[in-house]
VMD Tcl script that builds the backbone (N, CA, C; Angstrom):
set m [mol new atoms 183]
animate dup $m
set s [atomselect $m all]
$s set {name element resname resid chain x y z} {
  {N N MET 1 A 40.874 44.233 69.520}
  {CA C MET 1 A 40.362 42.905 69.711}
  {C C MET 1 A 39.976 42.732 71.181}
  {N N ALA 2 A 38.853 42.082 71.415}
  {CA C ALA 2 A 38.340 41.873 72.761}
  {C C ALA 2 A 39.054 40.724 73.454}
  {N N ASP 3 A 39.232 40.865 74.763}
  {CA C ASP 3 A 39.802 39.791 75.568}
  {C C ASP 3 A 38.679 38.902 76.073}
  {N N ILE 4 A 38.867 37.619 75.993}
  {CA C ILE 4 A 37.922 36.664 76.534}
  {C C ILE 4 A 38.651 35.858 77.598}
  {N N GLU 5 A 38.036 35.753 78.763}
  {CA C GLU 5 A 38.611 34.994 79.855}
  {C C GLU 5 A 38.042 33.580 79.821}
  {N N VAL 6 A 38.914 32.587 79.955}
  {CA C VAL 6 A 38.496 31.185 79.915}
  {C C VAL 6 A 39.059 30.491 81.145}
  {N N SER 7 A 38.204 29.686 81.806}
  {CA C SER 7 A 38.651 28.917 82.967}
  {C C SER 7 A 37.928 27.579 82.993}
  {N N LEU 8 A 38.514 26.619 83.672}
  {CA C LEU 8 A 37.852 25.326 83.838}
  {C C LEU 8 A 36.623 25.509 84.715}
  {N N SER 9 A 35.609 24.701 84.479}
  {CA C SER 9 A 34.439 24.752 85.351}
  {C C SER 9 A 34.866 24.372 86.767}
  {N N ALA 10 A 34.138 24.847 87.766}
  {CA C ALA 10 A 34.491 24.591 89.165}
  {C C ALA 10 A 34.488 23.097 89.474}
  {N N THR 11 A 33.522 22.372 88.942}
  {CA C THR 11 A 33.448 20.933 89.182}
  {C C THR 11 A 34.656 20.223 88.597}
  {N N THR 12 A 35.026 20.575 87.377}
  {CA C THR 12 A 36.192 19.958 86.735}
  {C C THR 12 A 37.456 20.250 87.527}
  {N N ARG 13 A 37.628 21.501 87.921}
  {CA C ARG 13 A 38.827 21.900 88.678}
  {C C ARG 13 A 38.892 21.126 90.002}
  {N N THR 14 A 37.760 20.994 90.688}
  {CA C THR 14 A 37.706 20.262 91.955}
  {C C THR 14 A 38.051 18.795 91.749}
  {N N ASN 15 A 37.502 18.192 90.692}
  {CA C ASN 15 A 37.775 16.778 90.413}
  {C C ASN 15 A 39.245 16.528 90.094}
  {N N ILE 16 A 39.858 17.424 89.343}
  {CA C ILE 16 A 41.284 17.296 89.024}
  {C C ILE 16 A 42.114 17.453 90.289}
  {N N ASP 17 A 41.809 18.487 91.091}
  {CA C ASP 17 A 42.562 18.735 92.325}
  {C C ASP 17 A 42.455 17.570 93.298}
  {N N ALA 18 A 41.300 16.912 93.328}
  {CA C ALA 18 A 41.084 15.802 94.256}
  {C C ALA 18 A 41.624 14.479 93.713}
  {N N GLY 19 A 42.139 14.491 92.496}
  {CA C GLY 19 A 42.659 13.274 91.888}
  {C C GLY 19 A 41.566 12.352 91.372}
  {N N GLU 20 A 40.348 12.883 91.247}
  {CA C GLU 20 A 39.220 12.088 90.775}
  {C C GLU 20 A 39.109 12.072 89.251}
  {N N MET 21 A 39.888 12.908 88.581}
  {CA C MET 21 A 39.885 12.976 87.118}
  {C C MET 21 A 41.332 12.938 86.650}
  {N N THR 22 A 41.604 12.064 85.698}
  {CA C THR 22 A 42.964 11.905 85.187}
  {C C THR 22 A 43.028 12.365 83.728}
  {N N LEU 23 A 44.218 12.407 83.187}
  {CA C LEU 23 A 44.397 12.748 81.780}
  {C C LEU 23 A 43.653 11.752 80.894}
  {N N LYS 24 A 43.645 10.492 81.304}
  {CA C LYS 24 A 42.909 9.470 80.557}
  {C C LYS 24 A 41.420 9.823 80.490}
  {N N ASP 25 A 40.854 10.284 81.610}
  {CA C ASP 25 A 39.450 10.705 81.637}
  {C C ASP 25 A 39.212 11.902 80.721}
  {N N ILE 26 A 40.119 12.862 80.766}
  {CA C ILE 26 A 39.983 14.059 79.934}
  {C C ILE 26 A 40.019 13.692 78.461}
  {N N LYS 27 A 40.937 12.795 78.091}
  {CA C LYS 27 A 41.027 12.367 76.692}
  {C C LYS 27 A 39.792 11.596 76.259}
  {N N LYS 28 A 39.124 10.928 77.202}
  {CA C LYS 28 A 37.929 10.155 76.874}
  {C C LYS 28 A 36.671 11.031 76.860}
  {N N TYR 29 A 36.510 11.883 77.873}
  {CA C TYR 29 A 35.266 12.626 78.046}
  {C C TYR 29 A 35.342 14.110 77.678}
  {N N GLY 30 A 36.547 14.669 77.620}
  {CA C GLY 30 A 36.683 16.091 77.336}
  {C C GLY 30 A 36.554 16.938 78.596}
  {N N LEU 31 A 36.365 18.235 78.396}
  {CA C LEU 31 A 36.291 19.192 79.503}
  {C C LEU 31 A 35.180 20.200 79.260}
  {N N ILE 32 A 34.796 20.880 80.322}
  {CA C ILE 32 A 33.859 21.996 80.215}
  {C C ILE 32 A 34.568 23.245 80.731}
  {N N TYR 33 A 34.532 24.284 79.927}
  {CA C TYR 33 A 35.139 25.556 80.279}
  {C C TYR 33 A 34.066 26.613 80.482}
  {N N ASN 34 A 34.368 27.565 81.357}
  {CA C ASN 34 A 33.557 28.771 81.479}
  {C C ASN 34 A 34.268 29.850 80.678}
  {N N TRP 35 A 33.509 30.690 79.987}
  {CA C TRP 35 A 34.117 31.801 79.268}
  {C C TRP 35 A 33.386 33.087 79.660}
  {N N GLN 36 A 34.101 34.182 79.547}
  {CA C GLN 36 A 33.535 35.482 79.889}
  {C C GLN 36 A 34.171 36.551 79.021}
  {N N ARG 37 A 33.344 37.452 78.515}
  {CA C ARG 37 A 33.825 38.606 77.750}
  {C C ARG 37 A 33.385 39.860 78.509}
  {N N PRO 38 A 34.271 40.425 79.359}
  {CA C PRO 38 A 33.912 41.610 80.123}
  {C C PRO 38 A 33.937 42.881 79.254}
  {N N PHE 39 A 33.114 43.841 79.652}
  {CA C PHE 39 A 33.068 45.139 78.984}
  {C C PHE 39 A 33.484 46.231 79.966}
  {N N SER 40 A 33.885 47.355 79.456}
  {CA C SER 40 A 34.391 48.440 80.302}
  {C C SER 40 A 33.344 48.997 81.259}
  {N N ASP 41 A 32.060 48.811 80.973}
  {CA C ASP 41 A 31.014 49.324 81.864}
  {C C ASP 41 A 30.707 48.369 83.015}
  {N N GLY 42 A 31.465 47.268 83.137}
  {CA C GLY 42 A 31.271 46.310 84.215}
  {C C GLY 42 A 30.376 45.136 83.846}
  {N N SER 43 A 29.680 45.214 82.725}
  {CA C SER 43 A 28.844 44.096 82.290}
  {C C SER 43 A 29.716 43.058 81.585}
  {N N ALA 44 A 29.133 41.898 81.299}
  {CA C ALA 44 A 29.903 40.846 80.634}
  {C C ALA 44 A 28.963 39.839 79.989}
  {N N LEU 45 A 29.447 39.216 78.939}
  {CA C LEU 45 A 28.783 38.052 78.361}
  {C C LEU 45 A 29.455 36.835 78.977}
  {N N ARG 46 A 28.656 35.827 79.339}
  {CA C ARG 46 A 29.211 34.631 79.973}
  {C C ARG 46 A 28.564 33.387 79.392}
  {N N GLY 47 A 29.292 32.280 79.469}
  {CA C GLY 47 A 28.731 31.023 79.009}
  {C C GLY 47 A 29.670 29.869 79.298}
  {N N THR 48 A 29.331 28.724 78.717}
  {CA C THR 48 A 30.166 27.536 78.860}
  {C C THR 48 A 30.491 26.972 77.489}
  {N N CYS 49 A 31.548 26.205 77.437}
  {CA C CYS 49 A 31.997 25.585 76.199}
  {C C CYS 49 A 32.412 24.161 76.523}
  {N N GLU 50 A 31.798 23.192 75.853}
  {CA C GLU 50 A 32.164 21.794 76.044}
  {C C GLU 50 A 33.119 21.378 74.927}
  {N N VAL 51 A 34.202 20.714 75.315}
  {CA C VAL 51 A 35.230 20.273 74.379}
  {C C VAL 51 A 35.387 18.772 74.529}
  {N N ASP 52 A 35.430 18.048 73.402}
  {CA C ASP 52 A 35.617 16.596 73.483}
  {C C ASP 52 A 37.069 16.260 73.784}
  {N N GLY 53 A 37.368 14.987 73.929}
  {CA C GLY 53 A 38.703 14.540 74.295}
  {C C GLY 53 A 39.783 14.833 73.277}
  {N N LYS 54 A 39.388 15.248 72.069}
  {CA C LYS 54 A 40.361 15.594 71.025}
  {C C LYS 54 A 40.530 17.098 70.872}
  {N N GLY 55 A 39.834 17.876 71.728}
  {CA C GLY 55 A 39.960 19.325 71.684}
  {C C GLY 55 A 38.973 20.004 70.763}
  {N N ASN 56 A 38.021 19.255 70.215}
  {CA C ASN 56 A 37.008 19.848 69.335}
  {C C ASN 56 A 35.857 20.418 70.165}
  {N N VAL 57 A 35.453 21.632 69.851}
  {CA C VAL 57 A 34.313 22.245 70.540}
  {C C VAL 57 A 33.055 21.517 70.096}
  {N N VAL 58 A 32.266 21.022 71.054}
  {CA C VAL 58 A 31.046 20.293 70.730}
  {C C VAL 58 A 29.793 21.052 71.127}
  {N N LYS 59 A 29.917 22.034 72.032}
  {CA C LYS 59 A 28.759 22.803 72.447}
  {C C LYS 59 A 29.201 24.107 73.079}
  {N N VAL 60 A 28.520 25.198 72.725}
  {CA C VAL 60 A 28.779 26.499 73.328}
  {C C VAL 60 A 27.444 27.072 73.776}
  {N N ASP 61 A 27.390 27.470 75.033}
  {CA C ASP 61 A 26.192 28.123 75.574}
  {C C ASP 61 A 26.537 29.535 75.981}
}
mol reanalyze $m
mol bondsrecalc $m
mol representation Tube
mol addrep $m
């Protein structure tokens, strides 16, 4: 099975760290994640995933 790396988008992480985004905001607006599937040859598939405030995936690029 392939490993997929998932992280918060840089903007989201910055907003949370700065106290500009709260749990209430996350529950209302959701989050955007970056995902990556690296391969042994150094290449990778990359994209973003938008999740609504209930944890449902609403968009994957």
